[in-house]
N, C-alpha and C positions, 0 to 999 in steps of 0.2 A: 458709834452713837446709839448704844442700846437704849438710852433713855427715850429717844424718839420712838423706837419700836415699842417700848413699854407703853408710852402714851397712846400710840396708834392702836395697839392690840387691845388695851383697856377700853378705848372708845368703841372699837369694832365689836367687841363682845357684847356691848350694850345696845348698839344701834344697827347692826348688820341686817340686811334684808334676807328673808328666808327664800333662798333660791336653790333649786334641786341639784345643780351641779356642784354646789358647795358641800353637799352631804355625801359625796363619793370620793374615793381615791382612784377610781377606775380611769386610767389614762385615756381610754377610748372615749368615754363619756365627757371627760374634761376637754379633750381635743374637739369633739363634736360641738360642745358649747362655745368654745373659743372661735371656731370657724364661723358658726352661725352669728355670733355677736360682733364680728367685724363689721364696721359701718352700719350697725343696727342697734336700735334702742332695745333695752332689756325687756320691756313689756311686749314688744313685737317678737323678739327672739325667743322668749320663753315658750310661746305657743308652738313655734317651729321645733324647738328642742324637744318638747314633750312628744310631738308627733314622730320625729325622727327616732328618738330613743325607744318608742314603742314599736315602730315598724322595723327598725334595725337595732336590736339590743346589743349586738356585738359586731366586731370587725367583719366576720364572715358573712353575716346577714346583709351587710351593706355591700360587701365585695361582689356578691352574686347578683345584685340588682342591675337592671339595665339603666343606661344613661337617660333614656326618655322617662323612666319611672322616677329617677332621682330628681330630674329637672321639674317634673310635674309636682313632686313633693315640695320643691323649693319655690315654686311659682309664687310671685308676689313679693319675695324677699329681696330681689335685686342682686346685682353683682354676681351674675350666674357663673362666672369663672370659679367662684368658691365651691359651687356644687360639683363642677367637673373635677376640680382638684380633690375634693372630698372623696369622690368615687375612685379616682386614679390612685390615691394614697391608700385607701382601704384595700384595693386589689393588690397593691405593691406589698403591704404589710402581710396580707393573707398568704401571698406567694413566697415572700422572702423571709418572713419572720414567723411563719406557721400560725399567723393570726394573733401573735403576741405583740403588743405595742412596744416599740423600742424604749429603753429606760435610761438613756443618757442624753444629756443636752445636745451634744453634737450629732448623735444619730437622729434625734427628733428634728433638729435644724435642717437636716438633709431632705426631709420629706417635702413633697411638692405642696406648695401653698402655705408653707410654714416659714415665718420670718423669725427674727430674734425675739420679738415680744412673745409670740405664740409659743415658741420653744421654751422660753423661760417660764411662762405660765404653766405649761404642762409639766416641765421638770420639777418645778417647786410645788405645785398643787398636788400632783400625783406621787412624787417621790421625795419631796421635801429637800430637793437639792438647792444649794445656795446661789441661785441666779435671780437677780432683781428684774422685775418686769418694768418696762417703761412704755406705757401707752399714753394716750392723750390726757387721761385723768392724772396719772402719776407725773407726767411731764409738767402739768400745770401746778401741782403741789410743790414739786421740787423747785421749779423756776421761781415761784413766789417765795418759798421759804428762804432760798438763798439769794433772792433778787438777782437772778442770773442774767448777766449782760449779753451773753451770746444768743443769737437768734436760734430758737429751738428747731427751726427747719433748715439749719445749716449743718454741714458735716461736723464742724467743731462743736456746735451746739448739741448735736446728737451724742457725740462722744462724751461731752461734759455731763449731760443728763445721765448717761449710763454710769459714769464714774460716781457721781453724787448719789445715785440710787443705790449703788452697792455700799457706799460709805455709811448711809443711814440704816441699812438693813441689818437686822440681827440674823446672822447666818444659821443659827441653831433653830430659829423659828421662821424659816423662809416663807413657808406657805401662809402662815397667819399674817406675817408682816405684809406680804404682797397683796393679799386679799384686803387687808386693812387700809393700805395707802390708796389702792384703787377705789375702795368704797368711799373714802374721804373725798377723793376728787369728784366722785359721782354725786354725792349727797350734800357736801358742805363747800368744798373749794371749787365751786361751779364756775363756768366761763363768765356768766353774767350774774350779778347780785350774789356774790359768795357770802355765805353765812359765817363770817369771821368770828362772831361772838360765840359760836358753837364749836369752834375748831380747837382740838386738843393741842395743836401746835402754835396757836395764835401768839402766845407771849414771846416766842423767839422767831417769829416769821419776819424777815427783814422787809419784805414788801409792805406788810401791815404796819410795821414800826415807822416806815417812811411815808405812809399814806398813799402808796402808788400801786395797790393791788391790781387795779384794773389795767395797768400797763403790761402786766405779765400774763402768760408767756409772750415774750417779744418774738415777732416773726419778721422775716426780711422780704418775702416775696409773695405775690399772689399769682396763681395760674390763670391764664386767659381762658375765658369761657368761649367755647365753640358753639355756634348756632347751626343746626342742621334741619333740613326740610324734607319730610317724607310724604309721599302720596301713596295711600293704600287703596286697593280695589276690593270691594265686597261684591262678588258676582255669584249669584245663586242660580243653579241649574236644577230645577226640581227641588228636591229636599237636600241637595248637596251644594257645598261651597268649595272654592279652590284655596289651598294653602301650600306653603313650602316651609322647609326647615332651614333656618339660618345657618350658614356655614362661614368659614373664614374667621379671621381674628378681629372681629368687630363686636360691638355691643350685642348682647342677647344671643350669643352663639349657642346653637343647639335648640333654641326655642322655635316655635312655629309662628308664622305670620301669614297674612293675606298677601297676594301679589303686590309688590311694592316698587316704586321708583324713588330714588333720591334726586332732588333737584337743588340747584345752587342758590336759588332766590326764593323769597316768600311766594306762596302760591296765591294767585288771583282766582278766587272761587268761580268767577264768571267765565274763566277760560280753562278750568281744570279738565273739562271734557275733551277739549281740543288737544291738551297736553297728553292725556291718556290715549286718545285715538292715535296720535303720532307715534307714541312709544309702542303701541300694539300693532302698528302697521295697517290700520284701517282708516276709512274716511270718517270725518267728524260726525256725519249724520248717522253713522252706524252705532254710535255710542249714545245711549239714552241715560242721562244722569238722573237718578231717582231722588237722591238726597246727598247732602254734603255735611259732614261732621268735622269740626275743627277742635283740636285740643292741644295741650302742651304737656311735656313731661320733662322733669328736671333731674339730671344726673349730676355727679360731682363736678365735672368740668365740661358738661355739654347741656345745651338747651335744645330739646327736640320739639319741632313744630310739625304736628301731624295733621294731615288732611285725609279723611277716610271718605271715599265716595262709593255710593251704592249705584251700580250700573246694571243695565238690562240689555240683552241682545235677543233677537229672534232666535229660536232654537236652531233653525237651519243655518244661522249665520254666526255661530259662536266662533270667535277668532281662534286661529291655530295657536295663538299666543298661550292659551291655557293648557295646551297639550303637555307642557313641561311641569305642570303643577299636580299635586295630589288632590283627589276628590275626597271630601270628608262629609259625612251626613251630619245634619244639624243635631240629630239625636246623640251622636258620639263626639261632637266637637269639644266638649269639656274634658275629654280624656287626654287632650293634647295640652302641652304647656305653652302658653302665650305670654308675651310681655304685658305688664300691668295696664298700659293704656288700651291694648286690644281686648283684655279681659273686661275692662270697663265698657268698651263698645259692645261686646257680646251681651253684657248685662243690660245695656241700654236697649238692645234689640229684643231682649227677652229670649235669646237663643239658648 
């Protein structure tokens, strides 16, 4: 169906956004942009891309960076496993490919943090290999154009999307076609209030012909949202506060935080001092609660309810609890990468 590609590419050449990763065939920079743009709006991702591309202009510069440095650069972007995978993959390519990015789809697909979409994007954008990209934007265009009955979040639906995406792609112009159909999904075939009158594919779009555009893409399931309750402790000893690096396979791995307890129920601010005292192994009257700050943070499938308490102890009665934590001066605290809600709290304090 090269006529679809013709219409898409003609539209794209007239309406494409001016984005820096589209002006390069460097697979490293394309990979960098694709990882940053996962789960991220273009306007936000653009600033991070420019910072990373300037700080780490090639694979080797990124490969020799420390994890703390990369996480700090990534701070505020979320989904921090992307940053860790970015660093791991840079080191892998630097060691096993002498710093040269692999140039086949299957080699790219084997890289950590790279799925089928990202591998197809790099293979086509950098090397013009005929692999169709299927992200959320493309899936929406395809499902509406063909009025696809299969749920796009099912195994069969994903398989059908991939098949149809390759059917409509012009293999000779894979890079242009993929960029064009992604851009169409982002700018015209939007999830809400699609601009069908501006679409180059409107005349043959089955969902539009039937007046059911808003029903597509069809999805079969919703993931349950998990609510979690965190209590953070801001304890200042002179001009120092206590922090720890998050480990394990939970959210925000590798970032820093204040001493924290997770509890199973919503926090009663009137009793939070007693909860903290019990966890620290001290009496309730030993904990002086100076202030309580409550906030929420939304992740894809989690709702975090954060209670940050500012406590004080007499200098000679600082609990042994804090011995396991790192002391950081207020002057240097912004050198550490923190999750977004804790950055906001630091800003609130003027730290």
